[in-house]
ROKEBA-116604 format. One record per residue: residue number from 1; residue in one letter; x, y, z of N, C-alpha, C, O in turn. Coordinates in pm, 1 decimal. Layout:
> NUM|A|X|Y|Z|X|Y|Z|X|Y|Z|X|Y|Z
...
***
This chain:
> 1|M|-5621.7|14537.8|450.0|-5680.1|14511.5|577.7|-5724.4|14365.0|584.6|-5780.4|14311.6|488.9
> 2|M|-5698.4|14300.4|699.9|-5735.1|14160.7|717.4|-5875.7|14151.9|774.1|-5912.8|14227.5|863.9
> 3|N|-5951.9|14060.4|721.4|-6085.9|14042.7|776.5|-6081.4|13937.0|886.9|-5976.7|13877.1|911.3
> 4|S|-6191.8|13914.7|951.9|-6196.3|13824.5|1067.4|-6168.5|13680.0|1029.3|-6117.7|13605.0|1112.6
> 5|V|-6199.2|13637.9|908.5|-6172.9|13500.4|866.1|-6022.5|13476.7|857.2|-5974.2|13371.2|898.3
> 6|N|-5949.0|13572.5|804.6|-5804.0|13558.8|794.1|-5738.2|13556.3|932.1|-5644.8|13479.3|954.6
> 7|I|-5785.2|13638.5|1023.2|-5730.1|13642.2|1159.8|-5755.3|13508.5|1229.4|-5666.4|13454.9|1295.4
> 8|T|-5875.3|13455.4|1214.6|-5909.7|13327.2|1275.5|-5824.9|13216.0|1216.5|-5779.2|13128.3|1289.9
> 9|T|-5803.1|13217.5|1087.0|-5721.9|13116.1|1020.8|-5578.0|13121.3|1071.0|-5518.9|13017.5|1100.9
> 10|V|-5522.5|13239.3|1080.2|-5384.9|13255.5|1127.7|-5373.5|13207.2|1272.7|-5277.9|13137.6|1306.9
> 11|L|-5468.3|13242.8|1356.9|-5466.5|13198.7|1496.3|-5475.2|13046.7|1507.1|-5404.3|12986.6|1587.9
> 12|C|-5559.6|12984.9|1428.3|-5572.1|12838.0|1429.8|-5441.6|12772.1|1388.2|-5398.8|12674.7|1450.1
> 13|V|-5378.0|12824.1|1284.3|-5251.6|12768.1|1237.8|-5144.1|12782.0|1345.7|-5067.7|12688.3|1368.7
> 14|V|-5137.3|12897.6|1411.8|-5038.8|12920.6|1518.4|-5064.9|12825.5|1635.9|-4970.5|12769.6|1691.7
> 15|I|-5189.3|12807.1|1673.1|-5222.3|12716.5|1783.5|-5186.3|12572.7|1748.2|-5133.6|12500.1|1832.4
> 16|I|-5213.6|12531.0|1626.5|-5181.0|12394.1|1584.1|-5030.2|12373.2|1581.9|-4981.9|12269.8|1628.1
> 17|I|-4956.0|12468.2|1529.8|-4809.3|12457.4|1528.3|-4755.8|12454.5|1671.9|-4666.1|12376.0|1702.7
> 18|G|-4809.7|12539.0|1759.2|-4768.9|12539.3|1900.3|-4796.2|12405.6|1967.2|-4713.6|12356.5|2044.1
> 19|F|-4911.1|12346.6|1938.6|-4945.0|12216.1|1995.0|-4846.4|12109.2|1948.9|-4803.5|12026.7|2029.5
> 20|F|-4809.8|12109.0|1820.8|-4715.1|12011.3|1770.0|-4576.5|12030.7|1832.3|-4509.2|11932.9|1865.0
> 21|I|-4534.4|12153.5|1848.6|-4404.9|12179.6|1912.2|-4406.4|12131.9|2057.5|-4311.2|12068.7|2103.3
> 22|Y|-4513.3|12161.9|2129.0|-4527.9|12117.5|2268.8|-4525.9|11965.5|2277.4|-4457.9|11909.3|2363.3
> 23|S|-4599.3|11898.6|2189.9|-4604.4|11752.2|2189.9|-4468.5|11692.0|2159.0|-4428.5|11593.3|2220.8
> 24|Y|-4397.7|11750.5|2064.4|-4265.8|11699.9|2027.5|-4167.1|11716.2|2142.7|-4089.6|11624.7|2170.8
> 25|L|-4168.8|11830.8|2209.4|-4079.5|11852.2|2323.7|-4111.6|11756.3|2438.4|-4021.1|11706.4|2505.4
> 26|K|-4238.2|11731.2|2460.1|-4278.5|11636.5|2563.9|-4231.5|11495.2|2527.3|-4186.1|11420.7|2614.1
> 27|Y|-4241.9|11458.9|2401.9|-4194.8|11329.5|2354.3|-4043.9|11316.1|2375.5|-3997.2|11212.3|2422.4
> 28|L|-3967.2|11420.3|2341.4|-3822.1|11415.4|2360.5|-3786.0|11400.9|2508.3|-3693.1|11327.6|2542.3
> 29|N|-3858.2|11469.7|2595.5|-3833.4|11460.8|2738.9|-3860.7|11319.9|2789.8|-3783.1|11265.3|2868.2
> 30|K|-3971.1|11261.6|2745.1|-4005.9|11125.3|2787.0|-3903.2|11025.3|2734.4|-3866.1|10930.9|2804.2
> 31|K|-3857.9|11046.3|2612.2|-3760.0|10957.0|2552.2|-3627.0|10965.9|2626.4|-3563.9|10863.2|2651.1
> 32|S|-3583.4|11085.9|2662.2|-3456.7|11099.6|2734.1|-3466.7|11042.5|2874.6|-3369.3|10986.0|2924.4
> 33|L|-3582.5|11055.7|2940.6|-3602.4|10997.7|3072.6|-3599.3|10845.7|3064.7|-3540.6|10779.9|3150.6
> 34|S|-3662.7|10789.7|2961.6|-3661.6|10644.5|2942.4|-3520.0|10595.0|2917.3|-3480.0|10491.2|2970.0
> 35|S|-3445.3|10667.6|2838.4|-3307.0|10631.7|2810.0|-3222.7|10638.6|2936.5|-3138.4|10551.9|2959.5
> 36|F|-3244.7|10741.1|3019.0|-3173.2|10755.0|3145.7|-3201.6|10636.7|3237.0|-3110.3|10582.4|3299.1
> 37|R|-3328.2|10596.8|3245.3|-3364.6|10483.6|3330.9|-3301.3|10354.6|3283.1|-3259.7|10272.1|3364.5
> 38|Q|-3293.2|10335.7|3151.4|-3230.7|10215.3|3098.8|-3082.5|10213.5|3130.5|-3028.3|10109.2|3167.1
> 39|N|-3016.2|10327.4|3117.2|-2872.3|10334.4|3140.5|-2836.3|10321.0|3287.9|-2728.2|10272.2|3320.6
> 40|T|-2925.1|10363.5|3377.2|-2895.7|10355.2|3520.0|-2958.3|10233.2|3585.0|-2935.3|10208.4|3703.4
> 41|G|-3036.3|10156.8|3511.0|-3097.6|10036.8|3565.4|-3220.3|10064.4|3650.4|-3265.7|9975.8|3722.7
> 42|Q|-3274.6|10183.9|3643.6|-3392.9|10218.0|3721.6|-3517.6|10182.1|3643.6|-3520.5|10191.0|3520.8
> 43|S|-3620.2|10141.7|3715.9|-3749.0|10120.1|3653.0|-3840.1|10234.9|3690.8|-3804.8|10318.4|3774.1
> 44|K|-3956.0|10239.1|3630.3|-4050.7|10347.9|3655.0|-4095.6|10351.3|3800.2|-4114.7|10459.3|3856.2
> 45|N|-4112.8|10235.7|3861.8|-4163.4|10228.0|3998.0|-4055.9|10185.1|4096.7|-4087.0|10124.8|4199.4
> 46|N|-3929.7|10215.5|4067.0|-3820.5|10174.2|4153.2|-3807.5|10270.3|4270.4|-3733.3|10368.3|4264.3
> 47|I|-3881.0|10240.6|4377.3|-3877.4|10322.2|4497.4|-3819.0|10237.0|4608.5|-3858.3|10121.8|4626.8
> 48|D|-3726.5|10293.0|4681.1|-3663.2|10220.3|4789.7|-3749.9|10228.5|4914.3|-3775.7|10337.6|4965.3
> 49|F|-3795.1|10112.9|4963.7|-3873.2|10106.1|5086.2|-3786.0|10043.9|5194.6|-3756.8|9924.5|5188.7
> 50|P|-3744.2|10122.3|5292.8|-3659.5|10068.3|5399.5|-3732.1|9961.0|5479.9|-3854.9|9960.7|5488.3
> 51|E|-3654.5|9869.9|5538.7|-3711.5|9760.5|5617.4|-3774.4|9809.7|5746.8|-3875.0|9755.7|5792.9
> 52|C|-3714.2|9912.5|5804.5|-3758.9|9962.9|5934.4|-3784.6|10113.3|5926.0|-3736.5|10180.0|5834.4
> 53|P|-3859.9|10165.6|6021.2|-3881.3|10310.6|6026.1|-3748.9|10385.4|6042.3|-3647.4|10326.5|6079.5
> 54|D|-3751.2|10513.7|6014.3|-3631.4|10596.7|6025.5|-3577.0|10593.1|6167.7|-3652.7|10598.7|6264.6
> 55|F|-3445.7|10583.8|6178.7|-3372.2|10585.3|6305.1|-3393.1|10459.5|6389.4|-3350.7|10456.3|6505.0
> 56|F|-3456.6|10356.8|6335.2|-3466.2|10227.5|6402.3|-3348.6|10142.7|6354.1|-3302.9|10158.5|6240.9
> 57|E|-3300.3|10054.2|6438.4|-3192.7|9963.5|6400.4|-3251.8|9831.3|6351.9|-3348.8|9781.2|6408.7
> 58|V|-3192.6|9775.6|6246.9|-3234.3|9643.9|6198.4|-3150.1|9541.3|6271.8|-3027.2|9543.6|6264.8
> 59|I|-3218.0|9450.4|6342.9|-3149.7|9348.3|6421.3|-3194.6|9211.1|6371.2|-3313.2|9188.7|6346.8
> 60|D|-3099.2|9120.4|6356.3|-3130.5|8983.0|6317.0|-3149.8|8901.3|6444.7|-3055.1|8877.7|6519.6
> 61|N|-3272.5|8859.2|6467.9|-3307.8|8784.6|6587.6|-3337.8|8640.3|6548.4|-3453.0|8605.3|6522.7
> 62|N|-3234.3|8556.5|6543.7|-3246.8|8416.0|6502.8|-3309.2|8401.5|6364.0|-3400.9|8321.6|6344.8
> 63|G|-3259.7|8477.9|6268.7|-3309.3|8470.0|6131.6|-3431.6|8554.9|6104.4|-3476.9|8563.6|5990.2
> 64|K|-3484.9|8616.9|6206.3|-3602.5|8703.3|6191.1|-3557.8|8847.9|6209.0|-3495.3|8882.3|6309.3
> 65|K|-3590.2|8932.2|6111.4|-3550.4|9072.5|6119.7|-3644.4|9148.6|6211.5|-3766.6|9140.7|6199.0
> 66|V|-3584.9|9222.3|6303.8|-3659.3|9298.3|6402.6|-3609.2|9441.8|6398.4|-3490.1|9465.8|6378.8
> 67|C|-3699.2|9536.4|6416.4|-3663.6|9677.6|6419.0|-3660.3|9725.2|6563.9|-3759.4|9714.6|6636.3
> 68|K|-3546.4|9777.1|6604.7|-3529.2|9821.6|6742.8|-3539.1|9973.1|6750.3|-3469.9|10045.1|6678.4
> 69|N|-3626.3|10020.0|6838.5|-3647.5|10163.1|6859.4|-3546.2|10213.1|6962.2|-3579.2|10234.0|7079.0
> 70|T|-3422.7|10231.7|6916.8|-3312.8|10269.1|7004.5|-3333.2|10406.2|7067.5|-3299.5|10426.5|7184.2
> 71|Y|-3387.2|10499.1|6992.2|-3400.5|10636.9|7039.9|-3537.5|10667.6|7100.2|-3568.1|10783.0|7130.2
> 72|K|-3619.2|10564.8|7117.5|-3751.9|10577.5|7178.7|-3837.5|10683.0|7107.3|-3893.3|10773.0|7170.2
> 73|L|-3846.2|10669.6|6976.1|-3923.8|10762.3|6893.4|-4070.2|10722.1|6889.3|-4101.7|10603.2|6895.3
> 74|G|-4158.9|10818.2|6879.3|-4300.3|10792.2|6861.5|-4369.3|10745.6|6988.0|-4313.8|10751.2|7097.8
> 75|K|-4491.4|10699.8|6969.6|-4575.9|10659.9|7081.9|-4574.9|10510.9|7108.6|-4618.0|10468.9|7216.0
> 76|C|-4528.0|10429.5|7016.6|-4535.2|10284.0|7030.8|-4401.1|10225.0|7074.1|-4295.8|10264.6|7024.1
> 77|R|-4405.9|10132.0|7165.3|-4289.7|10053.8|7206.8|-4173.0|10141.9|7251.4|-4064.5|10135.4|7193.7
> 78|I|-4194.8|10222.3|7351.5|-4088.7|10313.0|7394.9|-4026.5|10275.1|7529.0|-3929.4|10338.6|7570.2
> 79|D|-4078.4|10174.2|7598.5|-4014.6|10134.5|7723.7|-3900.2|10037.2|7696.4|-3892.4|9979.5|7587.9
> 80|N|-3813.5|10019.1|7791.8|-3692.3|9938.0|7772.6|-3721.5|9791.2|7745.6|-3645.2|9725.9|7674.4
> 81|D|-3829.8|9737.7|7800.5|-3861.4|9596.4|7782.3|-3924.1|9566.2|7647.1|-3909.7|9454.9|7596.4
> 82|H|-3992.8|9662.0|7588.2|-4063.1|9640.7|7461.8|-4024.9|9749.9|7362.0|-4107.2|9834.6|7327.4
> 83|N|-3901.3|9747.5|7316.4|-3856.5|9849.7|7222.2|-3827.2|9793.6|7083.7|-3755.7|9856.3|7005.6
> 84|T|-3882.1|9675.5|7052.2|-3863.4|9617.1|6919.3|-3998.8|9586.3|6856.8|-4098.4|9564.8|6925.8
> 85|V|-3998.9|9585.1|6725.4|-4118.9|9549.7|6650.2|-4074.6|9471.8|6526.8|-3971.1|9502.0|6467.3
> 86|S|-4152.8|9372.1|6489.0|-4123.2|9291.7|6371.4|-4228.6|9318.0|6264.4|-4348.5|9319.7|6292.4
> 87|F|-4182.4|9338.2|6142.5|-4272.5|9359.2|6029.6|-4272.2|9236.9|5938.1|-4298.7|9248.0|5818.4
> 88|D|-4241.7|9119.1|5995.9|-4240.9|8994.2|5919.9|-4380.0|8934.1|5906.2|-4397.0|8835.6|5834.4
> 89|D|-4478.3|8990.1|5972.1|-4614.9|8938.9|5966.5|-4670.7|8950.5|5824.5|-4632.4|9040.7|5750.1
> 90|E|-4760.0|8860.5|5787.3|-4821.7|8860.9|5654.2|-4891.9|8993.1|5624.0|-4896.6|9036.4|5508.8
> 91|L|-4945.6|9056.2|5726.2|-5014.6|9184.5|5708.6|-4921.7|9288.9|5647.2|-4963.3|9365.8|5560.6
> 92|F|-4796.7|9291.7|5691.6|-4700.3|9391.1|5643.9|-4624.7|9345.9|5519.2|-4568.2|9429.5|5448.8
> 93|N|-4622.3|9218.0|5490.7|-4548.7|9166.7|5374.9|-4636.5|9140.1|5254.3|-4586.4|9099.9|5149.3
> 94|N|-4765.4|9161.7|5267.1|-4858.5|9143.6|5157.1|-4819.2|9237.2|5043.0|-4802.7|9357.2|5065.1
> 95|I|-4804.3|9185.3|4923.2|-4759.9|9265.0|4809.0|-4858.2|9377.6|4778.4|-4817.5|9488.7|4744.4
> 96|K|-4985.6|9349.1|4790.5|-5087.8|9446.7|4754.3|-5103.4|9557.4|4858.4|-5109.3|9674.9|4822.0
> 97|N|-5110.3|9522.6|4987.1|-5141.5|9621.2|5090.9|-5037.9|9631.8|5201.6|-5059.3|9706.6|5296.9
> 98|G|-4927.3|9560.8|5192.9|-4828.8|9559.4|5300.5|-4773.6|9695.8|5334.9|-4767.4|9733.1|5452.0
> 99|N|-4733.3|9770.8|5233.3|-4677.6|9903.9|5259.2|-4783.7|9999.9|5311.7|-4751.9|10092.2|5386.7
> 100|Y|-4908.5|9979.2|5273.4|-5017.2|10061.6|5327.5|-5028.9|10040.9|5478.6|-5043.5|10137.2|5553.9
> 101|Y|-5022.5|9914.9|5522.6|-5034.5|9887.2|5665.7|-4911.2|9934.7|5742.5|-4921.7|9973.0|5859.0
> 102|K|-4794.7|9932.4|5677.7|-4676.3|9991.4|5740.8|-4696.1|10141.9|5757.3|-4657.4|10199.8|5858.7
> 103|C|-4756.0|10203.6|5657.9|-4785.7|10346.6|5665.0|-4882.1|10376.0|5778.9|-4862.5|10470.9|5854.9
> 104|R|-4985.7|10294.8|5790.5|-5082.8|10313.2|5899.6|-5014.5|10299.5|6035.3|-5040.3|10377.6|6126.8
> 105|W|-4926.7|10199.2|6047.5|-4852.7|10180.3|6172.8|-4768.1|10303.6|6201.6|-4764.7|10352.5|6314.5
> 106|S|-4699.8|10353.7|6098.8|-4614.7|10471.8|6114.2|-4695.0|10593.1|6160.6|-4650.1|10667.7|6247.6
> 107|K|-4813.2|10612.8|6103.1|-4898.2|10726.8|6141.1|-4952.1|10710.5|6283.3|-4951.3|10805.8|6361.3
> 108|E|-4999.3|10589.3|6317.4|-5056.6|10566.6|6449.5|-4951.6|10578.4|6559.7|-4981.6|10623.5|6670.2
> 109|C|-4830.0|10538.2|6529.3|-4723.4|10544.8|6629.2|-4646.5|10676.2|6624.1|-4556.1|10699.5|6704.4
> 110|D|-4682.8|10761.8|6529.2|-4617.0|10892.0|6514.6|-4466.0|10873.2|6496.1|-4384.6|10939.5|6560.4
> 111|T|-4431.8|10780.6|6406.0|-4292.8|10745.7|6378.8|-4262.6|10770.5|6231.2|-4334.5|10719.7|6145.1
> 112|P|-4158.0|10847.5|6199.5|-4126.2|10874.1|6058.7|-4073.0|10750.5|5988.6|-3999.2|10671.3|6047.3
> 113|W|-4111.3|10734.6|5861.2|-4065.6|10620.0|5782.0|-4057.6|10664.7|5636.3|-4159.6|10680.1|5569.0
> 114|Q|-3936.3|10685.1|5589.2|-3912.3|10738.2|5454.4|-3977.5|10652.5|5347.0|-3965.6|10530.0|5348.5
> 115|N|-4046.2|10717.2|5254.3|-4116.8|10656.7|5140.4|-4235.5|10570.5|5179.3|-4307.3|10524.1|5090.7
> 116|I|-4259.3|10547.1|5306.2|-4372.7|10468.5|5350.0|-4482.8|10560.3|5402.0|-4600.5|10539.1|5372.9
> 117|E|-4444.8|10662.4|5479.2|-4544.0|10744.3|5548.1|-4631.9|10826.7|5453.6|-4729.3|10886.9|5498.7
> 118|R|-4600.9|10830.8|5327.2|-4684.0|10906.6|5232.7|-4781.1|10817.5|5154.8|-4849.7|10865.3|5064.5
> 119|L|-4787.4|10689.7|5188.5|-4870.7|10595.0|5113.6|-5012.6|10581.3|5166.9|-5093.4|10509.5|5107.9
> 120|C|-5044.8|10648.7|5277.0|-5181.2|10636.9|5329.6|-5235.4|10773.0|5368.3|-5348.9|10783.4|5414.6
***
């Protein structure tokens, strides 16, 4: 018959072995993901941020990129005379907060913008 000390010892050994197996599998997964990123040229933070909101056309207006709301989506700039918006302003191009302000614009105008609308 096993006493409580032996049962506790066996349980501790099983838990420790389980932890090592879990850690090793997690390490292998991380290593294979890192290898995949190296082979495909992806970085950890390689997220594609489109220049314009979804379904907007990118138009070159004398060297300045402008987004045209062709389908009159959302609440902002939906009349025929004012259906373009430029995100060339420093507010939107700021490395630290630019995408945040694009997200705010997207939310306020009720306009979908892939990979941007989830940042705020």
